[in-house]
C-alpha positions as a LaTeX table, in Angstrom:
\begin{tabular}{lrrr}
\hline
Residue & $x$ (\AA) & $y$ (\AA) & $z$ (\AA) \\
\hline
Met1 & $-18.57$ & 40.84 & $-24.75$ \\
Ser2 & $-19.25$ & 37.28 & $-23.90$ \\
Val3 & $-20.21$ & 34.86 & $-26.58$ \\
Lys4 & $-22.99$ & 32.46 & $-25.69$ \\
Arg5 & $-22.54$ & 29.00 & $-27.01$ \\
Arg6 & $-25.57$ & 27.12 & $-28.07$ \\
Glu7 & $-25.81$ & 23.62 & $-26.66$ \\
Lys8 & $-26.52$ & 20.77 & $-28.99$ \\
Asp9 & $-30.20$ & 20.09 & $-29.38$ \\
Leu10 & $-31.27$ & 16.59 & $-28.42$ \\
Thr11 & $-32.98$ & 14.40 & $-30.96$ \\
Leu12 & $-36.41$ & 13.00 & $-30.26$ \\
Leu13 & $-35.01$ & 9.57 & $-29.28$ \\
Glu14 & $-32.53$ & 11.18 & $-26.91$ \\
Lys15 & $-35.28$ & 13.25 & $-25.32$ \\
Ile16 & $-37.35$ & 10.20 & $-24.42$ \\
Tyr17 & $-34.27$ & 8.16 & $-23.33$ \\
Ile18 & $-35.12$ & 5.08 & $-25.44$ \\
Pro19 & $-31.49$ & 4.24 & $-26.36$ \\
Glu20 & $-30.40$ & 4.45 & $-22.72$ \\
Ile21 & $-33.25$ & 2.20 & $-21.57$ \\
Val22 & $-32.34$ & $-0.37$ & $-24.24$ \\
Lys23 & $-28.67$ & $-0.27$ & $-23.14$ \\
Gly24 & $-29.65$ & $-0.87$ & $-19.51$ \\
Leu25 & $-31.98$ & $-3.75$ & $-20.36$ \\
Ser26 & $-29.36$ & $-5.40$ & $-22.58$ \\
Leu27 & $-26.80$ & $-5.21$ & $-19.76$ \\
Thr28 & $-29.32$ & $-6.78$ & $-17.36$ \\
Leu29 & $-30.13$ & $-9.61$ & $-19.78$ \\
Lys30 & $-26.42$ & $-10.33$ & $-20.39$ \\
Ser31 & $-25.69$ & $-10.60$ & $-16.67$ \\
Met32 & $-28.72$ & $-12.84$ & $-16.08$ \\
Phe33 & $-27.30$ & $-15.58$ & $-18.29$ \\
Lys34 & $-23.66$ & $-15.43$ & $-17.15$ \\
Pro35 & $-22.43$ & $-18.26$ & $-14.89$ \\
Lys36 & $-22.91$ & $-17.66$ & $-11.17$ \\
Phe37 & $-19.99$ & $-17.60$ & $-8.71$ \\
Thr38 & $-21.98$ & $-18.15$ & $-5.53$ \\
Leu39 & $-20.94$ & $-20.83$ & $-3.01$ \\
Lys40 & $-23.55$ & $-22.74$ & $-1.07$ \\
Tyr41 & $-21.88$ & $-21.63$ & 2.14 \\
Pro42 & $-22.47$ & $-24.13$ & 4.90 \\
Glu43 & $-21.92$ & $-27.08$ & 2.57 \\
Glu44 & $-19.17$ & $-25.53$ & 0.43 \\
Lys45 & $-16.40$ & $-23.76$ & 2.35 \\
Phe46 & $-14.45$ & $-20.83$ & 0.95 \\
Ile47 & $-10.74$ & $-21.70$ & 0.65 \\
Pro48 & $-8.91$ & $-18.39$ & 0.95 \\
Pro49 & $-5.67$ & $-17.70$ & $-0.95$ \\
Ala50 & $-2.42$ & $-16.78$ & 0.83 \\
Ser51 & $-3.15$ & $-13.08$ & 0.29 \\
Tyr52 & $-6.43$ & $-13.25$ & 2.26 \\
Arg53 & $-6.59$ & $-11.14$ & 5.43 \\
Gly54 & $-8.62$ & $-12.98$ & 8.06 \\
Arg55 & $-8.38$ & $-12.49$ & 11.81 \\
Pro56 & $-4.98$ & $-11.47$ & 13.21 \\
Val57 & $-3.08$ & $-14.14$ & 15.17 \\
Leu58 & 0.23 & $-14.43$ & 17.01 \\
Val59 & 2.88 & $-16.77$ & 15.64 \\
Gln60 & 3.94 & $-19.50$ & 18.07 \\
Glu61 & 7.40 & $-20.96$ & 17.51 \\
Lys62 & 8.10 & $-24.69$ & 17.56 \\
Asp63 & 9.46 & $-24.45$ & 21.12 \\
Gly64 & 6.08 & $-23.10$ & 22.34 \\
His65 & 7.09 & $-19.45$ & 22.84 \\
Glu66 & 5.53 & $-16.58$ & 20.92 \\
Arg67 & 7.60 & $-14.67$ & 18.40 \\
Cys68 & 6.42 & $-11.31$ & 19.75 \\
Val69 & 8.94 & $-9.10$ & 21.56 \\
Ala70 & 6.26 & $-6.73$ & 22.88 \\
Cys71 & 7.54 & $-3.67$ & 21.05 \\
Gly72 & 4.00 & $-2.26$ & 20.88 \\
Leu73 & 4.18 & $-1.07$ & 17.28 \\
Cys74 & 1.05 & $-3.02$ & 16.39 \\
Ser75 & $-1.00$ & $-1.30$ & 19.09 \\
Arg76 & 0.32 & 2.14 & 18.07 \\
Val77 & $-0.45$ & 1.69 & 14.37 \\
Cys78 & $-3.92$ & 0.15 & 14.87 \\
Pro79 & $-6.44$ & 2.72 & 13.56 \\
Ser80 & $-9.31$ & 1.25 & 15.59 \\
Leu81 & $-7.28$ & 0.88 & 18.83 \\
Ala82 & $-8.17$ & $-2.82$ & 19.03 \\
Ile83 & $-4.79$ & $-4.13$ & 20.25 \\
Glu84 & $-3.47$ & $-3.93$ & 23.80 \\
Val85 & 0.06 & $-5.07$ & 24.66 \\
Gln86 & 1.82 & $-5.13$ & 28.04 \\
Ala87 & 5.46 & $-6.16$ & 28.07 \\
Ala88 & 7.38 & $-8.15$ & 30.68 \\
Glu89 & 11.01 & $-9.18$ & 31.04 \\
Thr90 & 12.21 & $-12.73$ & 30.37 \\
Glu91 & 15.46 & $-14.67$ & 30.68 \\
Leu92 & 15.23 & $-15.83$ & 27.07 \\
Glu93 & 17.36 & $-14.50$ & 24.24 \\
Lys94 & 14.75 & $-11.96$ & 23.13 \\
Glu95 & 14.59 & $-10.29$ & 26.60 \\
Arg96 & 10.92 & $-9.22$ & 26.43 \\
Tyr97 & 7.64 & $-10.96$ & 25.79 \\
Pro98 & 4.01 & $-9.84$ & 25.88 \\
Glu99 & 2.65 & $-10.53$ & 29.35 \\
Lys100 & $-0.75$ & $-9.43$ & 28.09 \\
Phe101 & $-1.71$ & $-9.38$ & 24.41 \\
Glu102 & $-5.36$ & $-8.78$ & 23.61 \\
Ile103 & $-7.23$ & $-7.96$ & 20.43 \\
Asn104 & $-10.81$ & $-6.75$ & 20.57 \\
Met105 & $-12.31$ & $-8.46$ & 17.52 \\
Ile106 & $-15.37$ & $-6.22$ & 17.58 \\
Arg107 & $-13.15$ & $-3.21$ & 17.02 \\
Cys108 & $-10.70$ & $-4.87$ & 14.61 \\
Ile109 & $-11.21$ & $-3.78$ & 10.99 \\
Phe110 & $-8.85$ & $-6.41$ & 9.48 \\
Cys111 & $-6.73$ & $-3.74$ & 7.80 \\
Gly112 & $-3.43$ & $-5.61$ & 8.24 \\
Phe113 & $-1.44$ & $-2.60$ & 9.49 \\
Cys114 & $-0.33$ & $-4.60$ & 12.54 \\
Glu115 & 1.07 & $-7.29$ & 10.26 \\
Glu116 & 2.90 & $-4.77$ & 8.07 \\
Val117 & 4.56 & $-2.93$ & 10.94 \\
Cys118 & 5.69 & $-5.97$ & 12.95 \\
Pro119 & 9.50 & $-6.29$ & 12.73 \\
Glu120 & 9.50 & $-9.92$ & 13.93 \\
Glu121 & 6.67 & $-11.32$ & 11.75 \\
Ala122 & 4.99 & $-12.13$ & 15.06 \\
Ile123 & 1.46 & $-11.07$ & 14.15 \\
Val124 & $-0.03$ & $-12.18$ & 10.84 \\
Met125 & $-3.46$ & $-12.24$ & 9.29 \\
Ser126 & $-4.77$ & $-15.81$ & 9.25 \\
Lys127 & $-7.31$ & $-17.46$ & 6.97 \\
Asp128 & $-9.99$ & $-17.58$ & 9.68 \\
Tyr129 & $-13.18$ & $-15.84$ & 8.66 \\
Glu130 & $-15.81$ & $-17.56$ & 10.80 \\
Met131 & $-16.20$ & $-15.72$ & 14.08 \\
Ala132 & $-19.35$ & $-15.47$ & 16.16 \\
Phe133 & $-19.82$ & $-13.91$ & 19.59 \\
Thr134 & $-22.74$ & $-14.02$ & 21.98 \\
Asn135 & $-21.38$ & $-11.24$ & 24.21 \\
Arg136 & $-18.64$ & $-8.63$ & 24.20 \\
Glu137 & $-16.33$ & $-10.54$ & 26.54 \\
Glu138 & $-16.04$ & $-13.42$ & 24.05 \\
Ala139 & $-14.83$ & $-10.97$ & 21.39 \\
Ile140 & $-11.70$ & $-10.04$ & 23.34 \\
Tyr141 & $-9.09$ & $-12.55$ & 22.24 \\
Gly142 & $-6.18$ & $-13.12$ & 24.60 \\
Lys143 & $-2.99$ & $-15.05$ & 23.98 \\
Asp144 & $-4.84$ & $-18.33$ & 24.55 \\
Lys145 & $-6.97$ & $-17.72$ & 21.40 \\
Leu146 & $-4.36$ & $-15.82$ & 19.41 \\
Leu147 & $-1.36$ & $-18.18$ & 19.48 \\
Val148 & $-1.19$ & $-20.34$ & 16.36 \\
Pro149 & 1.71 & $-22.69$ & 15.49 \\
Val150 & 4.04 & $-21.41$ & 12.78 \\
Glu151 & 3.38 & $-24.50$ & 10.63 \\
Gln152 & $-0.27$ & $-23.49$ & 10.14 \\
Leu153 & 0.73 & $-19.98$ & 9.06 \\
Gln154 & 3.68 & $-20.85$ & 6.84 \\
Asp155 & 1.96 & $-20.05$ & 3.51 \\
Arg156 & 0.98 & $-16.57$ & 4.76 \\
Ile157 & 4.49 & $-15.91$ & 6.08 \\
Asp158 & 5.98 & $-17.02$ & 2.74 \\
Phe159 & 3.56 & $-14.70$ & 0.94 \\
Leu160 & 4.62 & $-11.77$ & 3.15 \\
Arg161 & 8.32 & $-12.44$ & 2.60 \\
Lys162 & 7.78 & $-12.64$ & $-1.16$ \\
Tyr163 & 6.03 & $-9.25$ & $-1.40$ \\
Lys164 & 7.86 & $-7.18$ & 1.24 \\
\hline
\end{tabular}
């Protein structure tokens, strides 16, 4: 034998939802008078913190060479398949360098997996957030657009070393 449980009967106020409407209106009125956190964008620029993940860039050493050893881990871990790397041999100490390194910024989802997997700290997420393209070809960034001097990325690299 199953015992049927009787649900609690609603009061008249609960049936017409008056308390819930009052709660919703009070929440709306509270948020209307709180201070706003909106920036007037073109005039006021957003200054991102070191933890911000903007567009991915390649780290360029002080001698002008890229840090990348063309291992290809970044292209393998990329969930959107936005990175393409082709390796070539070099006479330098590191033996390999990326002959071709391209990131399709239309496909990039700024997840930061490439930065996490890189053993050389050669690809990092910069603070750049303003990108505009007029056609698809402009959105494919080669080494000419990706190489950034290590001095400009030092705060991000320090942040990564602190939390790895």
